[in-house]
N, C-alpha and C positions, 0 to 999 in steps of 0.2 A: 718553323712558321713564326713570323713576328707576332707581338701580341696584338697589333693593329689588324691583322689579319685574320684573327681568330674567329670561328664562327660565332653568331650571337647565340647565347645559351636561352633555350626556350623557357617560358614561364611555367612554374611547376603547377599543374592543377590542383585545386583543393583537395584536401584528404578528408575523406569521410569516416566516421567511426562505424561501430558494428551496426548501429541502427541507421546507416546511410546518412547521418547529419553531420554537419561541418563543426568544428571547434569554435568558439567566439573569437579566438585569434585569428583563425583562418577567415571569417567573416569580416573582421576588421580590415584584414589584408586586401581582401577583394574590393571593400568600400574605399580603401586608401588609394588604390590605384585609380579609382573613378575620381576621386578628389583631386589628384594630381592632374588630371586631364582637363579639369573644368576651370574656366575663368569667370564663371558667374559670381555675382555678389554673395549668393548662398547656393548650396548644393545638399541635397537629400537623396540617400542611397536606401531603397527597400530591397532586400534579398530574401526570396521566398523559395525554399526547397520542399518538395513533395515526392514522396514514395508511397505509391497505392498499388493495393493487388486486389481483385475482386473475382469470386468464383459464382458463376450463374447456373442456375437449374432450372428445369421445367420438364413435365411429365416424367416425374421421378428420375430424372437423369440429368448428371452433370453434362452442360453442353457447351461451357466456354470458361475459360480462365485467362484474364488479362492482367498485366501489370505495367506500370510506367514510373519513371523515376525522371526528374528534372528541376532545375533551378532557374528562376527568372531574376534578372536584375533590373529595376526600375529606378530611373534617375529623374530627379524633379529639380530644375534649375530656376533661379530667379534673377531678373535683370531690372532693375528700377520699377519695381512693383508689378513686373510681367512675370508669369509663371506658367510653365507647362512641364509635362512628363513624357518620356519614352522609356520603351521597355525592350530588354533583348533577353533571349535564352541562352547565350553564349558568353564566355567570360575570357577569351583570349583578347589579347591588346587590341587588334584591330575592331573587334565588335564593341568593346567598351568606348573606343575612340568615336565610333559611329553613333552609339546610342547617346553619349554626351553631346556630340553635335547635333543630333535630332533633337533633343530635348532644348538646346540653347536656340536653334532656329524657330522652333515653334514657340518658344517664350518670347522670344524678340518681336515676333508677328502678332502677339497678343495685345488687346487693349489694357491699360493700367487697371489693376484691381484695387479700388479704394478700400476693401475690406481685408486685403493681405496683410497679415501680420509677421513680424519677423519670426524665423524659425526658433523654437524653444532650444534652450540650453540643456545641459545635464538633468536628469530627474532620478528621484528615487522611487522604486517600485517595490511593491509587497510580493513575496516569493509564493508561487504556485508550483506544484509537481503534479504534472499530469502527463508523464512519459512513462510507459511501460515496456521495459526490454522484452518481455514475452510477446507483447503485442507488435512490437516492431521486428521481431525475428519469427513471426507466424509464417508459415510455409504453405504453398498450394496443396501439400499433403494433409497438414493440419486441418485446413478448410475442408477438404475432400472428404476426410474421414466424418467428420460431423454431418456435412450434408448427405453423405451417403446412408449414415443411421436414419437421418430423417425421412428420407426418400423410401428406405426399406419399410419402415414403419408404417409410412403412409400407404405403401402398396400392399401390405398385409392386411389393411382395413378397408381396401377397396377404394381408396382416395388417391387423389393426385396433388403432388407437392410442387411448388413452384417458388423460387425467390433468389436471393442473394447473400452471400457471406463475404463481407470485404474487411480487409486490415490495412493499416497504413501509418505513416508518421509524417509530419509536417513541422516545418522550422520557419519562423520569420524573425528577420533582424531589421531594424531601422536605425539609421545613423545618418547624422548631418554634420555640415561644416562647422557649427557652432559647438560641438562636443557631445551631442547627445548620442548615445548608444543603448538600444533596448533590444532584447533578444528572448525568443520564447521557442519551446519545443512541446510538442504534444503528439500523442498517439491515438488512434480511433479504431475500435471494431466494430462492427455493424452486422447484425443478422435480420433478415425481413424474409417472412414466409408466408405464402398464401395456400390454403388446403382447400381443394376443389371437389365438389361432387356434381352431378348431373344438374341439380337446380339449387344448389347452395354453395356457400363458401365461407371460409374463416380466415383471420389475418393476425398476425402479431408480429411486433418488431422491438429491437432494443440495439441501443448505442451506448458505448462507454469507452472511455480511455483504455481500460485493462481488459483484455479478452477472457481473462478468469470471470469477469463479471457478466458474461454473455452464455447462457444455457440455450443452444439450439434446439435440444430435445424438449426442453420445457416449453419453449415458445411454440414450436411445432404441435406439441399435445394441446396447449391451449387453443391454437388455431383449428385444430382437427375437431376438437371438442365443440367448438362454435359451428362449424361446417355441418357436423352431424346433427346439432340441435336446432339447424335451421332449416332442414330438410321440408319439402313441400310446404313453401312459405305461403301464408295467407295474405289477402290484401285487406287494407284498413282505410276508412275514410280519411282523406286529409283534415286538418284542423289544429286545435290547440292541444297540446298534450303535456303531462307530466313526463318528463325524460330523465333517464339515468343515464349520464354521459361518461363513459369511461375516459381515462386520462387522455388518450389519443384524440378523441373528439374534442375535448376541452382545449387541448393545444392548438388543434386547426383551427378553432373559432377565435378564442380569446387571443392567441399568439398574433392574429392579424391587427391587434391594437398597437403593435410593438413601434411603429413610426409615428402614431399620434402623439407619443410623448416626447418627440423632438422638438428642441425649440424653433428650428426652422420651420418645421410643419405649422406651428402654432403662429409664428411670425408672419407666415405666407397665407395665413388662414385655410390651411389644408386640413387641418386637425378636427376631430370630433370633440375634442376637449377645448376648442375656441369658446369663449364666453363661459365656460363650465369649471374653470379652475377655482377651487374652493367651495364649490357647491356640491350637494348631495346628488350624484348620478348614478351610483350602484348601490347594491345592499350594504348595510353595516357589516356584514361577515366577509366582505371581499377587500383584502389588502394585497398591493401587489409592489414588488421591489425589482430594481434592476441591480443584479448583483453577481459579479463575475466570480466572486471568492467563495460562493457557495459550494458546498461539496459535490452537489448534483451537476455542476456546470464545466464546460470546456471553454477554453479562450483565453487570450493573453491579458495580462494586467496593464496593459497600455493600450492607447487607440492608435488611429492612423496618423497622428500628427506626433506620437511619442508621449502624450500627456498620460500619467496614471490614471486608471480607472476607479472611479469611486461607487461605494454601494450608495444607491438612491431610492427614497421612498417615494414611489410614484402615486400610488393609490393607498389612502388611508383611512380604512373602514368605510370604504365607498366613496371617499371624497378625493378628487385629484389634488394633490399637493404641490408636486414638484414636476420639473422637466430635465431633459439631459441637455447639455450643451457642448458644442466644439468651441474652440477659442473666439472664434470670430463672432458667432452668434452670442455668446456670452457677453461680450462686449457691446453689442448691439442691444442686448436686453438688460443691461446692468446687473448681470449676474456672474457667478463664477464658473470656469470650465468644470465640466465633471468628467472629462476622460472618455468621452464617447464619440469623439471626430473620426469621420472618415477620411482616408488619403486624399491628399489635395492634388489638383483641383477637382471639385465635385459639385453636384447640384443639391445633395441631400444635406449637407452640413453635419448632422449627427445622426446615429443609429443606436438605440438601446436593443442589444441582441442576447441578454442574459436575464430575461424576464422570470421572476419566481412568484407564483401566486400562491400565498399562504394556504395551507390546508386546515383540516380538522381531523377528527377522530372516527368518523364513520367508516364503516366497511361497504364495499360495494353489495353485500348480502344485505346489510342493515338498510340501504338505500332501497332495494328491491322489496324486503319485507315490508317497509313502510309505504309503500305504494299500491293503492286499489287498483288503478288502472292507468298504464303508461307505456312507454316505450324504453326498451334498452339499446344504446346505441354504442357499437363498438368503435367505429370510426367514420370519417367523413372524406369526401372527395370532389374534386372538380369544383372548389370553391371560388366564387367572384364576388366582387364588392358591388353592390347595387346603390346604395347611398352613402357616401364618405361622411356625411356629417351627422348622420344617426347611427353610422357603422351597421348599416344593414348587408349582411351577406346572404347569398344563396348558394346552394349546393345540394350534394345527395348523400344519403346514408350508404354504406357498403361493407360487405364481408362479415355480417354477423348483426342483423336487425331483428330485435324480438318483441314480442308483446307481453306486459306484465299484467296479470289478472289477479285480483286477491292476494297481493305480496308474494306472487310466484311467477316465474317465467312459464309461459303456457304454449310457446312455440315461435316459428321462426315468422318474420313478415316480409312482404315485398319491399324492396326499397323504397325511401320517401324523398321528395325535394323538400328542402326546408328553405324559408325566406324570413330571416329573423335578425333583428336589432341586437347586437352584442351588448349595447348599454343596457337595454331591457332585460335581457338574459341574464346579466350580472346583477341586476335588481330583484331577480326571482329565484336565486339560490336559496334552497331549503335545507341542503346537507352538503357537507363537504368530506371528502376523504383525505388521507395523509398526502402531503406534495411529494412527488418523486421525479427523478428526471425521466422524460418522455419523449419518444419518437413518433412522428406522424409521417404523412406523406405530402402534407401541403405547406408546411413551414418548418423551419429549423429546431432543433430540439430546444426545450425549455423545462423549467421545473413547475409542474402544475398537478392538482389533485383530480380525482373523479368528483362529479358534481350530480345532485339531484336539483333538477329545475323546474319549476310550474310554467305553464303556459308557454310551451316552446311551440312555434308555428311551422307545421307542415303543410306547404301549398299543393303538393301534387304526388300522384303514386306513380311509380316506374313500374315497368312491365316485366322486371327482373329481380 
């Protein structure tokens, strides 16, 4: 057969390493194939690989194990100030041709964006290591063994366990036609458990890059203790109480402030910090940073535009000092980009997702002992924003709400609905525990402490 009639050699699929991730050379090759297909003024390629597995249990029995693995390729093109994005989950030549054509057609149909800046060129990033080979290699059997032990212990105590044990790895790479290349890999292990009895429940959860930092049995023991301690819950009148908020309860309230620190939110007058920058709006014992480099954080050292993330002091002893900025927002406000931009195009501008609330030295026991009458709250749920400008949230306690009398926990309480300004709450903080990576159910993980807060407003009692 003559060379001209030889069959075309198929494109080789990218090879994955033992953790399921691609080498940086393979990522560059996939992006390079996209660049060759694009006739745009500028082209950006974002590749995201995910490998996730989850073991779910209820009624002291594993009832589901699921796993998924896949890669998405997102292409953004620019034509004379117009931009758009299209995404595919296939990397064969035809699929790449189609996604480039779709992005180009969408971009050409958009109005010109006067705020659109040229794509950034090569950047330098600080190194972070958040990949655990043990986490990436975790098997269904590894998760099942831990869950089986938790369920067996619960059954022996006459309790019922339910929850999830998840492990996985993710990889993202961002590259563009101006020479930028940024790549990041991390692993994640997460265990969440609820221990149930006939009239009470307890809960615990943890999330970390390294599966070795997750102790399912210790978490289940904590949840079981809360469930047992809150049997036969009493009802208490709603009103203002001193509360001891465990870290999960702090996370799911204070964490709702994250977008208020965005320059776009302030520019659009959608932030509770409008007209409050530089003023005392919280207690002098409250300091908040956005810091992706903190040892308790996960996340890439670059943002959705490829800019290096900066550590930013947001609240300094109760005073809002700084905001975070994407490049376009920074230009509008005569500020410097902080590396918090979201992938373009978007309506958010920027988002700080690595909040760190500085803590203190008080233990949870010390907070309880110092409280004559109050309420201990394990976690909160079903949280909704009532007033965005005063940052009033409403929601309910759950899975471990206790009455404190004379410096001691004296029994479980029926759950309560709260209606509380977070700005007011952070003005009334009396004690702080050490800050640590914390998982909740209403918002993503952050680094926060436990808090003792006076005059926390409960508006209603529930019937469970």
